[in-house]
KOLGU-4560 file (N, C-alpha, C; in nm, 3 decimals, padded with zeros to 5 digits):
<recs>
<n_xx: 00.093 n_yy: -00.112 n_zz: 00.006 ca_xx: -00.005 ca_yy: 00.002 ca_zz: 00.003 c_xx: 00.087 c_yy: 00.125 c_zz: 00.005 mol: A seq: 1 type: MET>
<n_xx: 00.050 n_yy: 00.223 n_zz: -00.073 ca_xx: 00.143 ca_yy: 00.331 ca_zz: -00.099 c_xx: 00.083 c_yy: 00.440 c_zz: 00.006 mol: A seq: 2 type: GLN>
<n_xx: 00.169 n_yy: 00.506 n_zz: 00.076 ca_xx: 00.122 ca_yy: 00.616 ca_zz: 00.154 c_xx: 00.153 c_yy: 00.754 c_zz: 00.094 mol: A seq: 3 type: LYS>
<n_xx: 00.036 n_yy: 00.839 n_zz: 00.118 ca_xx: 00.052 ca_yy: 00.965 ca_zz: 00.059 c_xx: 00.031 c_yy: 01.070 c_zz: 00.182 mol: A seq: 4 type: ILE>
<n_xx: 00.108 n_yy: 01.182 n_zz: 00.172 ca_xx: 00.077 ca_yy: 01.282 ca_zz: 00.274 c_xx: 00.004 c_yy: 01.379 c_zz: 00.180 mol: A seq: 5 type: ASP>
<n_xx: -00.106 n_yy: 01.414 n_zz: 00.226 ca_xx: -00.189 ca_yy: 01.507 ca_zz: 00.134 c_xx: -00.177 c_yy: 01.673 c_zz: 00.165 mol: A seq: 6 type: VAL>
<n_xx: -00.084 n_yy: 01.703 n_zz: 00.252 ca_xx: -00.072 ca_yy: 01.841 ca_zz: 00.278 c_xx: 00.073 c_yy: 01.862 c_zz: 00.349 mol: A seq: 7 type: HIS>
<n_xx: 00.158 n_yy: 01.905 n_zz: 00.251 ca_xx: 00.288 ca_yy: 01.951 ca_zz: 00.334 c_xx: 00.331 c_yy: 02.089 c_zz: 00.289 mol: A seq: 8 type: ILE>
<n_xx: 00.410 n_yy: 02.160 n_zz: 00.358 ca_xx: 00.476 ca_yy: 02.288 ca_zz: 00.332 c_xx: 00.623 c_yy: 02.248 c_zz: 00.340 mol: A seq: 9 type: HIS>
<n_xx: 00.680 n_yy: 02.300 n_zz: 00.250 ca_xx: 00.839 ca_yy: 02.282 ca_zz: 00.239 c_xx: 00.885 c_yy: 02.409 c_zz: 00.154 mol: A seq: 10 type: ALA>
<n_xx: 01.025 n_yy: 02.425 n_zz: 00.175 ca_xx: 01.083 ca_yy: 02.526 ca_zz: 00.118 c_xx: 01.230 c_yy: 02.502 c_zz: 00.057 mol: A seq: 11 type: ALA>
<n_xx: 01.282 n_yy: 02.563 n_zz: -00.040 ca_xx: 01.423 ca_yy: 02.512 ca_zz: -00.091 c_xx: 01.519 c_yy: 02.521 c_zz: 00.024 mol: A seq: 12 type: PRO>
<n_xx: 01.500 n_yy: 02.616 n_zz: 00.124 ca_xx: 01.587 ca_yy: 02.631 ca_zz: 00.238 c_xx: 01.482 c_yy: 02.645 c_zz: 00.351 mol: A seq: 13 type: GLU>
<n_xx: 01.555 n_yy: 02.602 n_zz: 00.475 ca_xx: 01.467 ca_yy: 02.617 ca_zz: 00.586 c_xx: 01.429 c_yy: 02.769 c_zz: 00.625 mol: A seq: 14 type: THR>
<n_xx: 01.293 n_yy: 02.778 n_zz: 00.646 ca_xx: 01.248 ca_yy: 02.923 ca_zz: 00.679 c_xx: 01.207 c_yy: 02.913 c_zz: 00.818 mol: A seq: 15 type: ILE>
<n_xx: 01.282 n_yy: 02.994 n_zz: 00.914 ca_xx: 01.256 ca_yy: 03.010 ca_zz: 01.064 c_xx: 01.159 c_yy: 03.101 c_zz: 01.082 mol: A seq: 16 type: TYR>
<n_xx: 01.043 n_yy: 03.086 n_zz: 01.161 ca_xx: 00.937 ca_yy: 03.167 ca_zz: 01.195 c_xx: 00.927 c_yy: 03.212 c_zz: 01.341 mol: A seq: 17 type: LYS>
<n_xx: 01.008 n_yy: 03.153 n_zz: 01.410 ca_xx: 01.004 ca_yy: 03.167 ca_zz: 01.567 c_xx: 01.096 c_yy: 03.055 c_zz: 01.614 mol: A seq: 18 type: GLY>
<n_xx: 01.105 n_yy: 03.056 n_zz: 01.744 ca_xx: 01.209 ca_yy: 02.947 ca_zz: 01.827 c_xx: 01.174 c_yy: 02.809 c_zz: 01.785 mol: A seq: 19 type: GLU>
<n_xx: 01.058 n_yy: 02.776 n_zz: 01.775 ca_xx: 01.014 ca_yy: 02.639 ca_zz: 01.749 c_xx: 00.920 c_yy: 02.622 c_zz: 01.633 mol: A seq: 20 type: LYS>
<n_xx: 00.905 n_yy: 02.720 n_zz: 01.542 ca_xx: 00.825 ca_yy: 02.721 ca_zz: 01.432 c_xx: 00.913 c_yy: 02.740 c_zz: 01.303 mol: A seq: 21 type: ILE>
<n_xx: 00.919 n_yy: 02.633 n_zz: 01.222 ca_xx: 00.997 ca_yy: 02.672 ca_zz: 01.093 c_xx: 00.948 c_yy: 02.582 c_zz: 00.967 mol: A seq: 22 type: TYR>
<n_xx: 00.970 n_yy: 02.603 n_zz: 00.851 ca_xx: 00.929 ca_yy: 02.531 ca_zz: 00.734 c_xx: 01.062 c_yy: 02.451 c_zz: 00.703 mol: A seq: 23 type: VAL>
<n_xx: 01.050 n_yy: 02.315 n_zz: 00.697 ca_xx: 01.154 ca_yy: 02.227 ca_zz: 00.656 c_xx: 01.193 c_yy: 02.252 c_zz: 00.518 mol: A seq: 24 type: SER>
<n_xx: 01.345 n_yy: 02.232 n_zz: 00.489 ca_xx: 01.384 ca_yy: 02.253 ca_zz: 00.360 c_xx: 01.348 c_yy: 02.110 c_zz: 00.305 mol: A seq: 25 type: ASP>
<n_xx: 01.338 n_yy: 02.102 n_zz: 00.158 ca_xx: 01.294 ca_yy: 01.991 ca_zz: 00.089 c_xx: 01.371 c_yy: 01.866 c_zz: 00.111 mol: A seq: 26 type: ALA>
<n_xx: 01.498 n_yy: 01.872 n_zz: 00.118 ca_xx: 01.583 ca_yy: 01.756 ca_zz: 00.145 c_xx: 01.553 c_yy: 01.696 c_zz: 00.277 mol: A seq: 27 type: ASP>
<n_xx: 01.527 n_yy: 01.761 n_zz: 00.374 ca_xx: 01.497 ca_yy: 01.734 ca_zz: 00.513 c_xx: 01.352 c_yy: 01.657 c_zz: 00.515 mol: A seq: 28 type: SER>
<n_xx: 01.259 n_yy: 01.717 n_zz: 00.449 ca_xx: 01.137 ca_yy: 01.674 ca_zz: 00.433 c_xx: 01.121 c_yy: 01.547 c_zz: 00.370 mol: A seq: 29 type: MET>
<n_xx: 01.201 n_yy: 01.520 n_zz: 00.250 ca_xx: 01.213 ca_yy: 01.395 ca_zz: 00.188 c_xx: 01.266 c_yy: 01.298 c_zz: 00.274 mol: A seq: 30 type: VAL>
<n_xx: 01.358 n_yy: 01.329 n_zz: 00.345 ca_xx: 01.439 ca_yy: 01.230 ca_zz: 00.422 c_xx: 01.337 c_yy: 01.180 c_zz: 00.552 mol: A seq: 31 type: ALA>
<n_xx: 01.264 n_yy: 01.280 n_zz: 00.591 ca_xx: 01.159 ca_yy: 01.255 ca_zz: 00.708 c_xx: 01.047 c_yy: 01.144 c_zz: 00.639 mol: A seq: 32 type: HIS>
<n_xx: 00.994 n_yy: 01.178 n_zz: 00.514 ca_xx: 00.897 ca_yy: 01.107 ca_zz: 00.457 c_xx: 00.960 c_yy: 00.969 c_zz: 00.430 mol: A seq: 33 type: MET>
<n_xx: 01.081 n_yy: 00.947 n_zz: 00.388 ca_xx: 01.137 ca_yy: 00.837 ca_zz: 00.370 c_xx: 01.138 c_yy: 00.749 c_zz: 00.484 mol: A seq: 34 type: ASP>
<n_xx: 01.160 n_yy: 00.800 n_zz: 00.599 ca_xx: 01.168 ca_yy: 00.739 ca_zz: 00.731 c_xx: 01.020 c_yy: 00.677 c_zz: 00.766 mol: A seq: 35 type: LYS>
<n_xx: 00.933 n_yy: 00.769 n_zz: 00.733 ca_xx: 00.799 ca_yy: 00.701 ca_zz: 00.771 c_xx: 00.736 c_yy: 00.633 c_zz: 00.659 mol: A seq: 36 type: LEU>
<n_xx: 00.778 n_yy: 00.610 n_zz: 00.542 ca_xx: 00.744 ca_yy: 00.534 ca_zz: 00.433 c_xx: 00.648 c_yy: 00.595 c_zz: 00.350 mol: A seq: 37 type: GLY>
<n_xx: 00.648 n_yy: 00.724 n_zz: 00.357 ca_xx: 00.575 ca_yy: 00.809 ca_zz: 00.275 c_xx: 00.629 c_yy: 00.841 c_zz: 00.136 mol: A seq: 38 type: ILE>
<n_xx: 00.552 n_yy: 00.788 n_zz: 00.036 ca_xx: 00.622 ca_yy: 00.780 ca_zz: -00.116 c_xx: 00.587 c_yy: 00.908 c_zz: -00.191 mol: A seq: 39 type: GLU>
<n_xx: 00.467 n_yy: 00.972 n_zz: -00.146 ca_xx: 00.412 ca_yy: 01.081 ca_zz: -00.230 c_xx: 00.345 c_yy: 01.187 c_zz: -00.155 mol: A seq: 40 type: THR>
<n_xx: 00.375 n_yy: 01.315 n_zz: -00.167 ca_xx: 00.317 ca_yy: 01.419 ca_zz: -00.101 c_xx: 00.257 c_yy: 01.531 c_zz: -00.187 mol: A seq: 41 type: ALA>
<n_xx: 00.171 n_yy: 01.593 n_zz: -00.155 ca_xx: 00.111 ca_yy: 01.706 ca_zz: -00.185 c_xx: 00.158 c_yy: 01.835 c_zz: -00.145 mol: A seq: 42 type: VAL>
<n_xx: 00.246 n_yy: 01.893 n_zz: -00.217 ca_xx: 00.311 ca_yy: 02.019 ca_zz: -00.176 c_xx: 00.229 c_yy: 02.155 c_zz: -00.185 mol: A seq: 43 type: LEU>
<n_xx: 00.201 n_yy: 02.212 n_zz: -00.071 ca_xx: 00.105 ca_yy: 02.311 ca_zz: -00.078 c_xx: 00.163 c_yy: 02.455 c_zz: -00.063 mol: A seq: 44 type: MET>
<n_xx: 00.122 n_yy: 02.546 n_zz: -00.132 ca_xx: 00.179 ca_yy: 02.698 ca_zz: -00.129 c_xx: 00.056 c_yy: 02.786 c_zz: -00.058 mol: A seq: 45 type: SER>
<n_xx: 00.117 n_yy: 02.897 n_zz: 00.003 ca_xx: 00.034 ca_yy: 02.983 ca_zz: 00.063 c_xx: 00.046 c_yy: 03.128 c_zz: -00.011 mol: A seq: 46 type: VAL>
<n_xx: 00.092 n_yy: 03.129 n_zz: -00.118 ca_xx: 00.123 ca_yy: 03.256 ca_zz: -00.203 c_xx: 00.259 c_yy: 03.274 c_zz: -00.268 mol: A seq: 47 type: GLY>
<n_xx: 00.265 n_yy: 03.402 n_zz: -00.279 ca_xx: 00.374 ca_yy: 03.454 ca_zz: -00.374 c_xx: 00.519 c_yy: 03.489 c_zz: -00.255 mol: A seq: 48 type: GLU>
<n_xx: 00.487 n_yy: 03.508 n_zz: -00.152 ca_xx: 00.585 ca_yy: 03.578 ca_zz: -00.059 c_xx: 00.698 c_yy: 03.478 c_zz: -00.014 mol: A seq: 49 type: ALA>
<n_xx: 00.825 n_yy: 03.487 n_zz: -00.030 ca_xx: 00.919 ca_yy: 03.392 ca_zz: -00.006 c_xx: 00.923 c_yy: 03.372 c_zz: 00.146 mol: A seq: 50 type: ALA>
<n_xx: 00.881 n_yy: 03.451 n_zz: 00.228 ca_xx: 00.890 ca_yy: 03.437 ca_zz: 00.371 c_xx: 00.781 c_yy: 03.367 c_zz: 00.429 mol: A seq: 51 type: ALA>
<n_xx: 00.666 n_yy: 03.329 n_zz: 00.335 ca_xx: 00.565 ca_yy: 03.253 ca_zz: 00.391 c_xx: 00.600 c_yy: 03.103 c_zz: 00.402 mol: A seq: 52 type: SER>
<n_xx: 00.497 n_yy: 03.026 n_zz: 00.431 ca_xx: 00.516 ca_yy: 02.872 ca_zz: 00.470 c_xx: 00.552 c_yy: 02.793 c_zz: 00.351 mol: A seq: 53 type: LEU>
<n_xx: 00.536 n_yy: 02.827 n_zz: 00.241 ca_xx: 00.557 ca_yy: 02.757 ca_zz: 00.119 c_xx: 00.520 c_yy: 02.845 c_zz: 00.006 mol: A seq: 54 type: GLY>
<n_xx: 00.599 n_yy: 02.887 n_zz: -00.067 ca_xx: 00.568 ca_yy: 02.998 ca_zz: -00.170 c_xx: 00.590 c_yy: 02.934 c_zz: -00.312 mol: A seq: 55 type: TYR>
<n_xx: 00.507 n_yy: 02.986 n_zz: -00.418 ca_xx: 00.491 ca_yy: 02.942 ca_zz: -00.550 c_xx: 00.636 c_yy: 02.895 c_zz: -00.625 mol: A seq: 56 type: ASN>
<n_xx: 00.714 n_yy: 02.999 n_zz: -00.615 ca_xx: 00.855 ca_yy: 02.985 ca_zz: -00.687 c_xx: 00.928 c_yy: 02.866 c_zz: -00.616 mol: A seq: 57 type: GLU>
<n_xx: 00.918 n_yy: 02.879 n_zz: -00.480 ca_xx: 00.998 ca_yy: 02.790 ca_zz: -00.404 c_xx: 00.941 c_yy: 02.622 c_zz: -00.435 mol: A seq: 58 type: GLY>
<n_xx: 00.799 n_yy: 02.614 n_zz: -00.442 ca_xx: 00.761 ca_yy: 02.499 ca_zz: -00.478 c_xx: 00.798 c_yy: 02.449 c_zz: -00.627 mol: A seq: 59 type: ASN>
<n_xx: 00.807 n_yy: 02.549 n_zz: -00.708 ca_xx: 00.845 ca_yy: 02.509 ca_zz: -00.846 c_xx: 00.992 c_yy: 02.443 c_zz: -00.840 mol: A seq: 60 type: ARG>
<n_xx: 01.095 n_yy: 02.503 n_zz: -00.771 ca_xx: 01.212 ca_yy: 02.468 ca_zz: -00.750 c_xx: 01.223 c_yy: 02.316 c_zz: -00.687 mol: A seq: 61 type: ILE>
<n_xx: 01.136 n_yy: 02.301 n_zz: -00.593 ca_xx: 01.153 ca_yy: 02.162 ca_zz: -00.514 c_xx: 01.077 c_yy: 02.072 c_zz: -00.610 mol: A seq: 62 type: ILE>
<n_xx: 00.984 n_yy: 02.085 n_zz: -00.689 ca_xx: 00.920 ca_yy: 02.009 ca_zz: -00.777 c_xx: 01.017 c_yy: 01.967 c_zz: -00.909 mol: A seq: 63 type: CYS>
<n_xx: 01.098 n_yy: 02.060 n_zz: -00.935 ca_xx: 01.204 ca_yy: 02.023 ca_zz: -01.050 c_xx: 01.303 c_yy: 01.955 c_zz: -00.995 mol: A seq: 64 type: SER>
<n_xx: 01.343 n_yy: 01.959 n_zz: -00.860 ca_xx: 01.442 ca_yy: 01.878 ca_zz: -00.790 c_xx: 01.390 c_yy: 01.721 c_zz: -00.772 mol: A seq: 65 type: LYS>
<n_xx: 01.257 n_yy: 01.719 n_zz: -00.724 ca_xx: 01.202 ca_yy: 01.595 ca_zz: -00.685 c_xx: 01.073 c_yy: 01.578 c_zz: -00.786 mol: A seq: 66 type: TYR>
<n_xx: 01.070 n_yy: 01.538 n_zz: -00.897 ca_xx: 00.968 ca_yy: 01.536 ca_zz: -00.986 c_xx: 00.876 c_yy: 01.421 c_zz: -00.962 mol: A seq: 67 type: PRO>
<n_xx: 00.889 n_yy: 01.322 n_zz: -00.882 ca_xx: 00.824 ca_yy: 01.217 ca_zz: -00.856 c_xx: 00.773 c_yy: 01.207 c_zz: -00.700 mol: A seq: 68 type: HIS>
</recs>
């Protein structure tokens, strides 16, 4: 059975929002998904701003690096 995470936020590089709140970089997120046996994820965006939880251009960069 394939595991799918239907909602993740990631960035090309880690974005820190506070002491305990951050958005993982794509490489860390993929490694974490591998540990959990998650084969596919739906990468979500919250808009255009690079400081947000996952932004459109950043998602394009991630999808280019991890096309499947």
